[in-house]
DORO-240921 format. One line per field, with one value per residue (C-alpha): residue number from 1; x, y, z; chain. Coordinates in steps of 0.25 Angstrom, whole numbers, plus 5000, padded with zeros to 4 digits. Example, Ala and Ser with C-alpha at 12.3 -4.5 7.8 and 13.67 -1.06 7.14 Angstrom:
<pts>
pos (1,2) $
px (5049,5055) $
py (4982,4996) $
pz (5031,5029) $
unit (A,A) $
</pts>
This chain:
<pts>
pos (1,2,3,4,5,6,7,8,9,10,11,12,13,14,15,16,17,18,19,20,21,22,23,24,25,26,27,28,29,30,31,32,33,34,35,36,37,38,39,40,41,42,43,44,45,46,47,48,49,50,51,52,53,54,55,56,57,58,59,60,61,62,63,64,65,66,67,68,69,70,71,72,73,74,75,76,77,78,79,80,81,82,83,84,85,86,87,88,89,90,91,92,93,94,95,96,97,98,99,100,101,102,103,104,105,106,107,108,109,110,111,112,113,114,115,116,117,118,119,120,121,122,123,124,125,126,127,128,129,130,131,132,133,134,135,136,137,138,139,140,141,142,143,144,145,146,147,148,149,150,151,152,153,154,155,156,157,158,159,160,161,162,163,164,165,166,167,168,169,170,171,172,173,174,175,176,177,178,179,180,181,182,183,184,185,186,187,188,189,190,191,192,193,194,195,196,197,198,199,200,201,202,203,204,205,206,207,208,209,210,211,212,213,214,215,216,217,218,219,220,221,222,223,224,225,226,227,228,229,230,231,232,233,234,235,236,237,238,239,240,241,242,243,244,245,246,247,248,249,250,251,252,253,254,255,256,257,258,259,260,261,262,263,264,265,266,267,268,269,270,271,272,273,274,275,276,277,278,279,280,281,282,283,284,285,286,287,288,289,290,291,292,293,294,295,296,297,298,299,300,301,302,303,304,305,306,307,308,309,310,311,312,313,314,315,316,317,318,319,320,321,322,323,324,325,326,327,328,329,330,331,332,333,334,335,336,337,338,339,340,341,342,343,344,345,346,347,348,349,350,351,352,353,354,355,356,357,358,359,360,361,362,363,364,365,366,367,368,369,370,371,372,373,374,375,376,377,378,379,380,381,382,383,384,385,386,387,388,389,390,391,392,393,394,395,396,397,398,399,400,401,402,403,404,405,406,407,408,409,410,411,412,413,414,415,416,417,418,419,420,421,422,423,424,425,426,427,428,429,430,431,432,433,434,435,436,437,438,439,440,441,442,443,444,445,446,447,448,449,450,451,452,453,454,455,456,457,458,459,460,461,462,463,464,465,466,467,468,469,470,471,472,473,474,475,476,477,478,479,480,481,482,483,484,485,486,487,488,489,490,491,492,493,494,495,496,497,498,499,500,501,502,503,504,505,506,507,508,509,510,511,512,513,514,515,516,517,518,519,520,521,522,523,524,525,526,527,528,529,530,531,532,533,534,535,536,537,538,539,540,541,542,543,544,545,546,547,548,549,550,551) $
px (4833,4843,4853,4842,4844,4829,4830,4843,4838,4825,4834,4841,4829,4823,4835,4837,4823,4824,4838,4839,4842,4841,4842,4839,4844,4839,4848,4853,4847,4834,4827,4824,4828,4822,4826,4822,4825,4827,4812,4807,4816,4811,4796,4798,4804,4793,4783,4789,4791,4777,4773,4781,4776,4762,4765,4768,4783,4788,4800,4812,4807,4815,4813,4821,4825,4826,4829,4838,4843,4832,4825,4816,4828,4833,4818,4815,4827,4823,4809,4813,4822,4811,4801,4811,4811,4824,4829,4836,4844,4841,4851,4844,4853,4848,4840,4828,4836,4845,4833,4825,4836,4838,4823,4821,4834,4831,4817,4811,4797,4797,4804,4805,4810,4812,4802,4814,4815,4801,4804,4815,4806,4794,4803,4810,4799,4790,4801,4803,4793,4793,4793,4779,4779,4785,4787,4791,4798,4794,4785,4788,4790,4777,4781,4786,4780,4769,4772,4764,4773,4769,4774,4785,4777,4764,4772,4777,4763,4758,4767,4767,4779,4780,4788,4780,4789,4792,4805,4817,4830,4845,4843,4834,4841,4846,4850,4860,4860,4874,4877,4892,4900,4895,4882,4868,4866,4867,4859,4867,4859,4863,4857,4854,4863,4875,4873,4872,4886,4893,4887,4882,4894,4886,4881,4895,4904,4915,4916,4909,4896,4885,4884,4869,4858,4853,4866,4865,4854,4861,4873,4864,4857,4871,4877,4874,4870,4877,4882,4877,4879,4878,4878,4879,4878,4864,4857,4854,4869,4871,4881,4873,4861,4871,4877,4863,4861,4874,4870,4856,4864,4871,4858,4864,4860,4860,4860,4856,4855,4846,4858,4873,4877,4890,4887,4874,4882,4892,4881,4873,4886,4887,4872,4870,4883,4886,4896,4898,4897,4897,4899,4905,4919,4925,4912,4906,4917,4924,4912,4911,4926,4922,4910,4919,4929,4917,4903,4903,4917,4916,4905,4906,4910,4914,4904,4909,4917,4918,4916,4915,4915,4909,4908,4919,4932,4935,4949,4961,4961,4947,4947,4959,4952,4940,4948,4955,4942,4936,4948,4941,4933,4936,4935,4932,4933,4924,4924,4912,4901,4887,4891,4900,4896,4909,4923,4932,4938,4949,4963,4969,4979,4970,4972,4978,4991,4987,4973,4960,4964,4954,4954,4943,4934,4937,4926,4933,4944,4951,4949,4952,4938,4941,4944,4938,4952,4959,4969,4984,4990,4991,4982,4970,4956,4942,4936,4927,4919,4913,4902,4891,4890,4878,4870,4873,4867,4851,4847,4861,4866,4878,4884,4881,4889,4900,4901,4897,4903,4904,4918,4919,4905,4906,4899,4908,4906,4916,4917,4921,4933,4947,4957,4970,4974,4987,4995,4987,4974,4971,4963,4966,4954,4957,4944,4932,4936,4925,4931,4946,4953,4962,4972,4983,4981,4983,4971,4967,4956,4949,4948,4963,4965,4953,4959,4972,4964,4956,4969,4972,4968,4960,4951,4938,4933,4937,4934,4942,4938,4944,4943,4945,4959,4965,4979,4976,4963,4958,4964,4961,4952,4950,4937,4939,4931,4940,4939,4932,4942,4952,4961,4962,4966,4974,4976,4991,4988,4980,4990,5001,4993,4988,5002,5006,4995,4992,5001,5003,4993,4982,4984,4972,4974,4962,4956,4942,4938,4923,4914,4909,4912,4899,4897,4885,4877,4885,4898,4902,4910,4903,4913,4904,4903,4918,4921,4911,4916,4931,4927,4920,4932,4942,4954,4962,4975,4986,5001,5012,5003,5006,4993,4998,5006,5010,5017) $
py (4997,4996,4986,4978,4963,4960,4971,4966,4952,4956,4964,4951,4943,4953,4951,4935,4930,4917,4914,4903,4909,4898,4883,4876,4862,4854,4842,4840,4827,4827,4836,4846,4859,4873,4882,4897,4907,4922,4925,4913,4916,4931,4927,4917,4927,4937,4927,4926,4940,4944,4933,4939,4953,4948,4941,4954,4954,4968,4974,4975,4963,4950,4936,4924,4913,4901,4892,4881,4885,4885,4893,4898,4905,4914,4916,4921,4930,4936,4938,4945,4955,4957,4960,4968,4958,4955,4941,4935,4922,4911,4900,4887,4880,4889,4883,4889,4899,4904,4905,4913,4923,4925,4926,4936,4944,4945,4950,4940,4943,4931,4918,4908,4895,4880,4870,4862,4873,4874,4869,4879,4891,4887,4888,4901,4909,4911,4918,4928,4939,4946,4933,4932,4925,4911,4905,4890,4883,4868,4860,4857,4843,4837,4839,4853,4865,4872,4886,4897,4897,4900,4889,4895,4890,4897,4910,4909,4907,4918,4929,4935,4932,4946,4957,4969,4973,4987,4994,4989,4995,4992,4994,4982,4972,4958,4952,4940,4933,4928,4918,4920,4911,4916,4922,4923,4927,4942,4948,4956,4967,4970,4981,4974,4984,4981,4966,4967,4973,4966,4952,4951,4958,4969,4959,4954,4946,4948,4962,4972,4976,4982,4997,4998,4989,4987,4983,4969,4965,4971,4962,4950,4953,4955,4942,4928,4916,4903,4906,4897,4901,4890,4895,4882,4887,4890,4902,4906,4910,4924,4919,4910,4919,4930,4921,4918,4933,4935,4925,4932,4945,4938,4932,4919,4906,4901,4886,4882,4869,4867,4863,4861,4847,4846,4835,4842,4855,4849,4842,4855,4862,4852,4852,4867,4871,4880,4891,4896,4889,4896,4889,4891,4886,4872,4867,4867,4866,4854,4845,4849,4844,4831,4829,4832,4821,4811,4810,4822,4819,4823,4834,4844,4857,4864,4875,4879,4892,4896,4891,4902,4902,4912,4911,4901,4899,4887,4882,4881,4866,4864,4874,4866,4853,4859,4866,4853,4847,4859,4867,4878,4883,4896,4895,4908,4910,4923,4931,4938,4939,4942,4955,4959,4952,4949,4953,4946,4932,4924,4925,4913,4911,4910,4898,4892,4899,4913,4913,4918,4929,4938,4948,4957,4967,4982,4984,4974,4979,4973,4983,4985,4982,4993,5005,4999,5004,4994,4986,4986,4975,4962,4967,4959,4966,4963,4963,4974,4978,4991,4997,4987,4980,4977,4986,4978,4966,4966,4968,4969,4983,4979,4969,4979,4989,4979,4975,4987,5000,5013,5019,5032,5031,5017,5004,4993,4979,4973,4958,4948,4943,4946,4949,4955,4962,4961,4971,4967,4968,4953,4951,4938,4934,4928,4924,4929,4937,4930,4916,4921,4911,4918,4908,4913,4927,4923,4924,4912,4913,4900,4901,4900,4888,4881,4884,4876,4865,4863,4861,4848,4837,4830,4842,4843,4856,4863,4875,4881,4887,4893,4885,4891,4887,4890,4893,4900,4906,4898,4887,4884,4872,4865,4858,4849,4840,4829,4825,4811,4800,4809,4802,4807,4822,4826,4840,4838,4835,4848,4856,4852,4855,4869,4873,4874,4883,4892,4898,4889,4897,4894,4879,4871,4866,4858,4848,4844,4834,4834,4827,4840,4855,4863,4874,4882,4878,4887,4881,4893,4889,4886,4891,4890,4875,4873,4880,4871,4859,4862,4867,4854,4846,4855,4848,4843,4850,4853,4852,4862,4872,4887,4892,4906,4910,4908,4895) $
pz (5247,5259,5263,5269,5268,5264,5253,5248,5247,5240,5230,5227,5225,5215,5206,5207,5211,5205,5210,5220,5234,5244,5245,5258,5259,5272,5268,5254,5247,5255,5246,5257,5251,5247,5236,5235,5225,5229,5226,5233,5245,5245,5244,5256,5264,5261,5265,5279,5280,5278,5288,5298,5295,5296,5309,5315,5315,5313,5307,5316,5325,5326,5320,5325,5315,5323,5311,5305,5291,5280,5270,5282,5289,5277,5273,5287,5287,5274,5279,5291,5283,5273,5285,5293,5304,5310,5309,5321,5320,5331,5334,5333,5343,5354,5365,5373,5381,5370,5361,5371,5373,5358,5355,5366,5364,5349,5352,5342,5337,5328,5326,5314,5319,5315,5320,5326,5336,5341,5355,5357,5351,5360,5372,5369,5361,5373,5380,5369,5371,5358,5349,5344,5330,5327,5313,5313,5302,5300,5309,5324,5330,5335,5349,5348,5356,5349,5345,5338,5326,5311,5302,5293,5280,5285,5288,5273,5268,5276,5269,5256,5246,5242,5248,5252,5263,5268,5267,5275,5280,5281,5296,5297,5307,5306,5319,5320,5334,5337,5348,5348,5357,5371,5376,5371,5356,5352,5341,5331,5325,5310,5301,5288,5281,5290,5289,5274,5273,5285,5284,5270,5264,5257,5247,5243,5251,5241,5247,5237,5245,5238,5238,5238,5241,5227,5222,5229,5219,5208,5211,5212,5199,5192,5198,5196,5204,5208,5222,5233,5247,5258,5272,5280,5295,5301,5296,5310,5311,5304,5294,5286,5285,5281,5271,5265,5263,5257,5246,5245,5242,5231,5225,5227,5233,5248,5252,5266,5274,5286,5295,5292,5288,5281,5271,5267,5265,5256,5248,5246,5242,5231,5227,5228,5222,5234,5232,5247,5260,5273,5286,5300,5302,5304,5311,5297,5287,5294,5292,5277,5276,5283,5274,5261,5266,5269,5264,5255,5249,5234,5236,5225,5231,5218,5220,5233,5233,5247,5262,5272,5287,5297,5312,5313,5305,5296,5301,5292,5294,5290,5279,5273,5273,5266,5256,5253,5249,5242,5237,5229,5240,5247,5263,5270,5285,5286,5299,5304,5315,5317,5322,5311,5298,5290,5295,5285,5281,5286,5279,5272,5283,5294,5303,5316,5314,5310,5316,5310,5301,5294,5283,5288,5281,5282,5293,5303,5313,5325,5336,5351,5358,5368,5358,5345,5339,5329,5336,5332,5323,5332,5343,5347,5346,5342,5328,5325,5312,5308,5299,5296,5310,5318,5327,5339,5347,5348,5362,5368,5370,5378,5368,5357,5364,5366,5352,5343,5343,5335,5331,5323,5319,5314,5320,5324,5330,5339,5337,5347,5339,5344,5333,5328,5315,5308,5299,5286,5293,5295,5307,5316,5324,5337,5342,5350,5362,5370,5367,5370,5380,5390,5394,5403,5398,5383,5374,5366,5355,5353,5337,5335,5344,5337,5324,5329,5334,5321,5314,5321,5312,5323,5327,5320,5328,5340,5350,5360,5373,5386,5399,5413,5418,5432,5426,5413,5415,5403,5395,5380,5378,5364,5362,5350,5341,5334,5319,5317,5319,5326,5337,5351,5352,5364,5370,5367,5353,5352,5359,5350,5338,5343,5347,5332,5329,5342,5353,5366,5375,5365,5364,5371,5385,5385,5374,5374,5363,5360,5350,5343,5344,5347,5338,5334,5322,5313,5318,5328,5340,5353,5363,5375,5372,5370,5383,5391,5385,5388,5402,5405,5400,5407,5414,5402,5404,5394,5397,5392,5385,5387,5391,5395,5384,5369,5367) $
unit (A,A,A,A,A,A,A,A,A,A,A,A,A,A,A,A,A,A,A,A,A,A,A,A,A,A,A,A,A,A,A,A,A,A,A,A,A,A,A,A,A,A,A,A,A,A,A,A,A,A,A,A,A,A,A,A,A,A,A,A,A,A,A,A,A,A,A,A,A,A,A,A,A,A,A,A,A,A,A,A,A,A,A,A,A,A,A,A,A,A,A,A,A,A,A,A,A,A,A,A,A,A,A,A,A,A,A,A,A,A,A,A,A,A,A,A,A,A,A,A,A,A,A,A,A,A,A,A,A,A,A,A,A,A,A,A,A,A,A,A,A,A,A,A,A,A,A,A,A,A,A,A,A,A,A,A,A,A,A,A,A,A,A,A,A,A,A,A,A,A,A,A,A,A,A,A,A,A,A,A,A,A,A,A,A,A,A,A,A,A,A,A,A,A,A,A,A,A,A,A,A,A,A,A,A,A,A,A,A,A,A,A,A,A,A,A,A,A,A,A,A,A,A,A,A,A,A,A,A,A,A,A,A,A,A,A,A,A,A,A,A,A,A,A,A,A,A,A,A,A,A,A,A,A,A,A,A,A,A,A,A,A,A,A,A,A,A,A,A,A,A,A,A,A,A,A,A,A,A,A,A,A,A,A,A,A,A,A,A,A,A,A,A,A,A,A,A,A,A,A,A,A,A,A,A,A,A,A,A,A,A,A,A,A,A,A,A,A,A,A,A,A,A,A,A,A,A,A,A,A,A,A,A,A,A,A,A,A,A,A,A,A,A,A,A,A,A,A,A,A,A,A,A,A,A,A,A,A,A,A,A,A,A,A,A,A,A,A,A,A,A,A,A,A,A,A,A,A,A,A,A,A,A,A,A,A,A,A,A,A,A,A,A,A,A,A,A,A,A,A,A,A,A,A,A,A,A,A,A,A,A,A,A,A,A,A,A,A,A,A,A,A,A,A,A,A,A,A,A,A,A,A,A,A,A,A,A,A,A,A,A,A,A,A,A,A,A,A,A,A,A,A,A,A,A,A,A,A,A,A,A,A,A,A,A,A,A,A,A,A,A,A,A,A,A,A,A,A,A,A,A,A,A,A,A,A,A,A,A,A,A,A,A,A,A,A,A,A,A,A,A,A,A,A,A,A,A,A,A,A,A,A,A,A,A,A,A,A,A,A,A,A,A,A,A,A,A,A,A,A,A,A,A,A,A,A,A,A,A,A,A,A,A,A,A,A,A,A,A,A,A) $
</pts>
């Protein structure tokens, strides 16, 4: 056995076959739920894998998952891994042109999709030359286009529940498409062994990775059950799928919802005695706070041990509100990316005053992007990670050359995040270089200004963007969603508040109040939207703000 994700999963199944592995809840209280043990999930994945093989999908070919959360999503990922087919996540918010690009860029040979997306699939699929096999989950609407798609239930019935697969390899691929904040999505190519250690902690998030593949099942057999993981973002974002596999590596239970609904999340935590919740930043944590103050007040959260965020940070303000309501929970701001897996976690003193500070792992450095040498204390560089890193971007040699490099015989990935490092080795993340705002020659990173804005008592959510400015090149614009019941918020109010948290040149010179902040389904910032909103509303000018230097 190698460090292959299907081999490792099957080794766990064989030692805890009757333990509950997966609980799917459509909406708590409706009775729409499914529960599968490890052996049942294994058999279900085997059936689909055999169907795909029988349909002519060959090892190494790519299958897209155009699905909402559900048993079918994780079942399909496992089926792909078992059959050595490469799973490819598809963002279900994409429209026809974006889907066409992804289907073609990823060279999809097969697609498993939810019936709700039939119209979009029908528009994009004919333009993807290599796509030849479709499997549909659920029944399409009566008026939906007719597609030559195999119903998922039939695909399951066609396949054998037994294994009977050939040998697999640690070099088998797992591709994670990431949209980032600009441009079309890119497919990050991971060897499964690298993903196991970089994204799944080598079988142990506590920091003690296994030393050989067989040790994983031995640990599961020797340990107990009782831990329930609840990844609340969409599985089509890599973090939630990887969180599920971390749980499977532990031989523990995964709970998933079809879509994120704060009140339903809290009810499920109580009903299923959830131990660990993963989410994405304030966009998901703040609605939980609101629900605990309102309709879900008194919900039993005693089982909850940790809440972790990846992809966006939980601000100091919202963390404090949640901690007051659930005092015994551990709140973790984890830091990582589709290109690196895990880099580290935020320190306890991260916040508007000190910035987003990280305790990074031993494989992460802040380097000069020109020389790849570590930067001196206090100098600005880019985060980089070595060792177990991806092979590159699928079908994109140029971006691969820009992002991945070898130094002293070791593979590295150069991330887009700008950062500094102090004498103690603590890294302060400044933000994505692509989102950096140059205002009068000074660099402003949106994340630190957003942290300051979110600490204002009337601000529910906020994004910051740079808007072209004849005098300063760009000025800082704040796009803000107010709390329900908040009074009028003016630009001078915002500036006075921010002045106590950030330097003068970082203070917003423009304020746009909007009904809601647009984010991805997982809570990630949509900076293109924020900039477009701010540019459209441009003309609001601030007086007395030092846009060209520290104030």
